[in-house]
C-alpha positions as CSV (number, residue, x, y, z in Angstrom):
1,M,1.7,10.0,-16.3
2,Q,4.9,9.1,-14.6
3,W,4.6,6.2,-11.5
4,Y,6.7,8.7,-9.1
5,F,4.0,11.2,-9.3
6,V,1.2,8.7,-8.7
7,A,3.1,7.7,-6.0
8,T,3.6,10.8,-4.2
9,L,-0.1,11.8,-4.7
10,L,-0.9,8.3,-2.9
11,T,1.5,9.2,-0.2
12,I,-0.2,12.5,0.2
13,L,-3.6,11.2,0.4
14,T,-2.9,8.1,2.7
15,S,-1.5,10.2,4.9
16,S,-4.1,12.7,5.2
17,Q,-6.6,9.8,5.5
18,G,-5.9,9.4,9.2
19,I,-6.3,12.7,9.7
20,L,-9.4,13.2,8.3
21,T,-10.6,10.3,9.7
22,T,-9.4,11.5,13.5
23,L,-11.3,15.0,12.6
24,S,-14.6,13.5,11.6
25,Q,-14.8,12.2,15.1
26,S,-17.1,14.0,17.8
27,N,-16.3,13.6,21.4
28,G,-14.0,10.8,20.7
29,G,-16.5,8.7,18.8
30,Y,-18.4,8.4,15.4
31,K,-21.7,9.8,14.7
32,Y,-22.1,7.9,11.8
33,D,-21.7,4.3,11.1
34,Y,-18.0,3.8,10.0
35,A,-19.1,0.5,8.0
36,T,-20.9,2.9,5.6
37,V,-17.6,4.5,4.4
38,P,-15.5,1.9,2.9
39,F,-19.3,0.8,1.0
40,L,-19.6,4.3,-0.1
41,A,-15.9,4.5,-1.2
42,E,-16.4,1.2,-3.4
43,V,-19.3,2.8,-5.0
44,F,-17.3,5.9,-5.7
45,K,-14.5,3.9,-7.4
46,L,-17.3,2.1,-9.3
47,V,-18.7,5.1,-10.7
48,V,-15.6,6.9,-11.7
49,S,-14.3,3.8,-13.4
50,S,-17.4,3.1,-15.3
51,I,-17.3,7.1,-16.4
52,L,-13.7,6.7,-17.3
53,L,-14.4,3.5,-19.1
54,W,-17.6,4.8,-21.1
55,R,-15.1,7.5,-22.4
56,E,-12.7,5.4,-23.5
57,W,-15.6,3.2,-25.2
58,R,-16.5,6.1,-27.1
59,M,-12.9,6.6,-28.7
60,P,-12.3,5.3,-32.1
61,S,-10.0,2.6,-30.8
62,S,-12.6,0.5,-28.3
63,P,-10.7,-0.8,-25.3
64,K,-9.8,-4.5,-24.5
65,M,-12.5,-5.9,-22.6
66,T,-12.2,-9.5,-21.7
67,T,-16.0,-10.8,-20.5
68,E,-15.2,-14.9,-20.3
69,W,-16.2,-16.1,-17.0
70,R,-13.0,-17.9,-16.7
71,S,-11.3,-14.2,-16.1
72,V,-14.4,-12.4,-14.5
73,R,-14.6,-15.3,-11.8
74,L,-10.8,-14.2,-10.6
75,F,-11.9,-10.8,-9.6
76,P,-13.9,-11.7,-6.4
77,I,-10.6,-13.2,-5.0
78,P,-9.2,-9.9,-3.6
79,S,-12.4,-8.9,-1.9
80,I,-12.5,-12.5,0.0
81,I,-8.8,-12.2,1.2
82,Y,-9.6,-8.6,2.5
83,L,-12.9,-9.8,4.4
84,V,-10.8,-12.5,5.9
85,H,-7.9,-10.2,6.8
86,N,-10.4,-8.0,8.5
87,N,-11.6,-10.7,10.5
88,V,-8.0,-11.7,11.5
89,Q,-7.4,-8.3,12.3
90,F,-10.0,-8.1,14.7
91,A,-9.1,-11.5,16.3
92,T,-5.4,-10.2,16.6
93,L,-6.5,-7.0,18.6
94,T,-8.0,-9.2,21.1
95,Y,-4.5,-10.5,22.2
96,V,-2.3,-7.8,21.6
97,D,-2.7,-3.9,21.9
98,T,-2.7,-1.3,19.4
99,S,0.9,-0.5,19.5
100,T,2.2,-4.0,19.1
101,Y,-0.1,-4.7,16.3
102,Q,1.2,-1.7,14.3
103,I,4.7,-2.9,14.9
104,M,3.7,-6.6,13.5
105,G,2.1,-4.8,10.5
106,N,5.5,-4.0,9.3
107,L,5.9,-7.4,8.3
108,K,3.6,-7.1,5.4
109,I,6.6,-5.0,3.9
110,V,9.0,-8.1,3.8
111,T,6.3,-10.7,3.0
112,T,5.4,-8.3,0.2
113,G,8.6,-8.7,-1.2
114,I,8.6,-12.5,-0.8
115,L,5.2,-13.2,-2.5
116,F,6.5,-10.5,-5.2
117,R,9.3,-12.6,-6.1
118,L,7.5,-16.2,-5.4
119,F,4.4,-15.5,-7.5
120,L,5.0,-12.6,-10.0
121,R,8.8,-13.9,-10.6
122,R,10.1,-10.7,-10.4
123,R,13.7,-10.5,-9.3
124,L,15.0,-7.9,-6.9
125,S,19.0,-7.4,-6.3
126,T,20.7,-7.8,-3.1
127,L,20.7,-4.2,-2.7
128,Q,17.0,-4.2,-3.1
129,W,16.3,-6.9,-0.7
130,M,18.6,-4.8,1.8
131,A,16.4,-1.7,1.3
132,I,13.4,-3.7,1.7
133,V,14.3,-4.9,5.2
134,L,15.6,-1.7,6.1
135,L,12.3,-0.1,5.3
136,A,10.8,-2.5,7.8
137,V,13.2,-1.5,10.2
138,G,13.1,2.0,9.8
139,T,9.0,1.9,10.1
140,T,9.0,-0.3,13.1
141,T,11.6,2.0,14.9
142,S,9.7,5.2,14.4
143,Q,6.6,3.3,16.0
144,V,8.5,1.9,19.2
145,K,7.7,3.6,22.5
146,G,10.3,5.0,24.8
147,C,11.6,2.9,27.4
148,G,10.0,5.2,30.1
149,E,6.4,4.6,28.6
150,A,3.6,2.5,30.1
151,L,3.4,0.3,26.9
152,C,7.1,-0.4,26.7
153,D,6.6,-3.6,28.0
154,S,3.8,-4.7,26.4
155,L,5.6,-5.6,23.1
156,F,6.6,-9.3,24.4
157,A,3.8,-9.5,26.7
158,A,1.3,-10.7,24.4
159,P,0.3,-14.5,24.1
160,I,1.7,-16.7,21.2
161,Q,-1.7,-16.6,19.4
162,G,-1.5,-12.8,19.0
163,Y,1.9,-13.2,17.4
164,L,0.7,-15.9,15.0
165,L,-2.4,-13.8,14.0
166,G,-0.3,-11.0,13.3
167,V,2.1,-12.5,11.1
168,L,-1.0,-14.2,9.4
169,S,-2.3,-10.5,9.0
170,A,0.7,-9.3,7.4
171,C,0.6,-12.3,5.2
172,L,-2.8,-11.9,4.1
173,S,-2.5,-8.0,3.1
174,A,0.6,-8.8,1.3
175,L,-1.1,-11.7,-0.4
176,A,-4.1,-9.3,-1.4
177,G,-1.8,-6.7,-3.0
178,V,0.4,-9.2,-5.1
179,Y,-2.8,-11.0,-6.3
180,T,-4.6,-7.9,-7.2
181,E,-1.1,-6.9,-9.2
182,F,-1.4,-10.2,-11.0
183,L,-5.0,-9.6,-12.3
184,M,-4.1,-6.2,-13.5
185,K,-1.4,-7.4,-15.4
186,K,-2.3,-10.7,-16.6
187,N,-3.9,-9.6,-19.8
188,N,-3.9,-6.1,-21.8
189,D,-7.5,-5.4,-20.6
190,S,-8.4,-1.6,-20.0
191,L,-7.5,-0.5,-16.4
192,Y,-11.1,1.0,-16.1
193,W,-12.7,-2.5,-17.3
194,Q,-10.5,-4.2,-14.5
195,N,-11.3,-1.7,-11.8
196,V,-15.3,-1.9,-12.9
197,Q,-14.8,-5.7,-12.0
198,L,-12.6,-5.3,-8.8
199,Y,-15.1,-2.7,-7.2
200,T,-18.5,-4.3,-8.4
201,F,-17.5,-7.1,-6.2
202,G,-16.0,-5.1,-3.3
203,A,-19.1,-3.1,-3.2
204,I,-21.1,-6.3,-2.9
205,F,-19.1,-7.8,-0.3
206,N,-19.3,-4.6,1.9
207,M,-23.1,-4.6,1.4
208,F,-23.2,-8.0,2.8
209,R,-20.9,-6.7,5.7
210,L,-23.7,-3.9,6.4
211,L,-26.5,-6.7,6.2
212,L,-24.6,-8.7,8.6
213,D,-24.2,-5.9,11.1
214,D,-28.2,-5.6,10.9
215,F,-28.5,-9.3,11.5
216,R,-26.2,-9.1,14.6
217,G,-27.9,-6.1,16.1
218,G,-31.5,-7.5,15.5
219,F,-32.1,-4.5,13.2
220,E,-32.7,-2.0,16.2
221,K,-32.0,1.0,14.1
222,G,-33.4,-0.1,11.0
223,P,-32.1,-1.5,7.8
224,W,-28.7,0.0,6.7
225,W,-30.0,1.8,3.5
226,Q,-32.1,3.7,5.9
227,R,-29.7,5.1,7.7
228,L,-26.7,5.3,4.9
229,F,-25.9,8.9,5.4
230,D,-27.0,9.5,9.1
231,G,-24.4,11.6,10.9
232,Y,-22.5,12.7,7.7
233,N,-20.6,15.9,7.2
234,I,-18.5,17.3,5.2
235,T,-15.3,16.1,7.0
236,T,-16.8,12.6,6.4
237,W,-17.5,13.0,2.9
238,M,-13.8,14.0,2.5
239,V,-12.8,10.4,4.3
240,V,-15.1,8.8,1.8
241,F,-13.5,10.5,-1.2
242,N,-10.2,10.1,0.1
243,L,-10.3,6.5,0.3
244,G,-11.7,6.1,-3.0
245,S,-9.5,8.1,-4.5
246,T,-6.4,6.4,-2.7
247,G,-7.9,3.0,-4.2
248,L,-7.9,4.3,-7.8
249,L,-4.4,5.4,-7.4
250,V,-3.1,2.0,-6.1
251,S,-5.1,0.3,-9.0
252,W,-3.0,2.5,-11.3
253,L,0.1,1.4,-9.7
254,M,-0.7,-1.9,-9.7
255,K,-1.3,-1.8,-13.5
256,Y,1.7,0.2,-14.5
257,A,4.1,0.1,-11.6
258,D,4.2,-2.6,-8.8
259,N,3.6,-3.5,-5.3
260,I,6.9,-2.4,-3.9
261,I,6.4,1.3,-4.8
262,K,2.9,1.0,-3.3
263,V,4.6,-0.5,-0.2
264,Y,7.1,2.8,-0.4
265,S,4.2,5.1,-0.5
266,T,2.2,3.7,2.4
267,S,5.1,3.6,4.4
268,M,6.2,7.1,3.7
269,A,2.4,8.1,4.4
270,M,2.8,6.5,7.9
271,L,6.1,8.6,8.6
272,L,4.4,11.7,7.1
273,T,1.1,11.4,9.2
274,M,2.9,11.2,12.2
275,V,5.2,14.4,11.7
276,L,1.7,16.3,10.5
277,S,0.3,14.9,13.9
278,V,3.1,17.2,15.8
279,Y,1.4,20.0,14.4
280,L,-2.2,19.2,14.4
281,F,-3.0,16.9,17.5
282,N,0.0,18.0,19.7
283,F,1.7,14.8,19.2
284,K,5.1,14.9,20.9
285,P,8.0,14.0,18.4
286,T,10.4,11.2,19.5
287,L,14.2,10.4,19.1
288,Q,12.7,6.9,17.3
289,L,10.6,9.0,14.9
290,F,13.4,10.7,13.4
291,L,15.5,7.9,13.6
292,G,12.8,6.1,11.5
293,I,12.5,8.7,9.0
294,I,16.4,8.7,8.3
295,I,16.4,4.9,8.1
296,C,13.4,5.0,5.7
297,M,14.9,7.5,3.6
298,M,18.2,5.5,3.3
299,S,15.8,2.6,2.3
300,L,14.3,4.5,-0.4
301,H,17.7,5.8,-1.9
302,M,19.2,2.3,-1.9
303,Y,16.2,0.8,-3.6
304,F,15.7,3.4,-6.4
305,A,19.5,4.0,-7.0
306,P,21.1,3.4,-10.3
307,P,22.8,0.1,-10.1
308,G,26.4,1.8,-10.3
309,M,25.5,4.9,-8.0
310,L,26.0,3.6,-4.7
311,V,29.3,1.4,-5.5
312,D,32.0,2.6,-7.7
313,I,32.3,-0.2,-10.1
314,P,36.1,-0.5,-11.5
315,S,36.8,-0.5,-15.3
316,T,37.9,-3.5,-16.5
317,A,40.0,-2.0,-19.2
318,K,41.9,1.3,-19.5
319,A,41.7,3.3,-22.4
320,A,44.7,4.3,-24.3
321,P,45.3,8.1,-24.0
322,D,45.1,10.0,-27.0
323,S,48.6,11.5,-26.8
324,L,49.9,8.3,-27.5
325,R,51.0,7.8,-31.3
326,E,51.8,4.3,-32.8
327,V,55.4,4.6,-33.9
328,S,56.8,2.3,-36.5
329,V,60.4,1.4,-36.5
330,E,62.1,-0.1,-39.3
331,R,65.1,-2.1,-38.7
332,R,67.8,-2.7,-41.3
333,T,70.5,-5.5,-41.3
334,D,73.7,-5.1,-43.0
335,S,74.8,-7.8,-44.9
């Protein structure tokens, strides 16, 4: 399976995630507990990975599985980082509006490239660094409001705490992705065995989150396991399966590709979502959106272009024409 096929599928699933979530709403709200969706998605990923690991185990060559505690204890760390990130995200939204937060969220594109270089020791060319910065500029351009809109002046109206928390949120999101890639590539263990460890801890942490919500609400609606599927319909289950499938594709990219490809997939998914919203939700396209799409496509071409495709490298030596023949001249001297 080629990485570009997985990246394209990830782009499609990620772009449809926001649309399906919007379609699952009823009268502007959710009839179901939205906190149960990530939990069920983790369970779905755990079940699928367990089945694939079992099938791999039945093959003549058994999969490699490291069961030492020194290795297993590293897998809860991404869940802890995401847990801290969610709290920082909530705190950031108390200082800034949603549009400002989305624009600041594009910082994770650049921070992913920096952490990619520092922690994974992966070298990027100057042209690739320019492409990453250009991608951040393109996604930001597509989200900037028009000057005549009411929220135009809100970008620089938030207190300094909001911007600091926004930068921290972008760094945590990039750190979680880079660390997950480190886990996936640190040994030759089976991808499905690594997924089982990763999603087991993910399901446990999401279950603790549901229990915490029950304690905060005083168990007024009963324990979470009794109302787990309340308000669910076909669209809600599609959201769960979409979120779970997206996670499985991301783990494949972390194992056999890298974080930068994932960043490009999610960024292109954001643009695709905005384009589809024009037809599905009567979203008015803006000049900024078209400019952002053009800039992102330029960035995509720059990053994945062959080294000599964008710049003509002059040849250092000229080949001799075939038509020239070596002629020997015999000189005679008369005595």
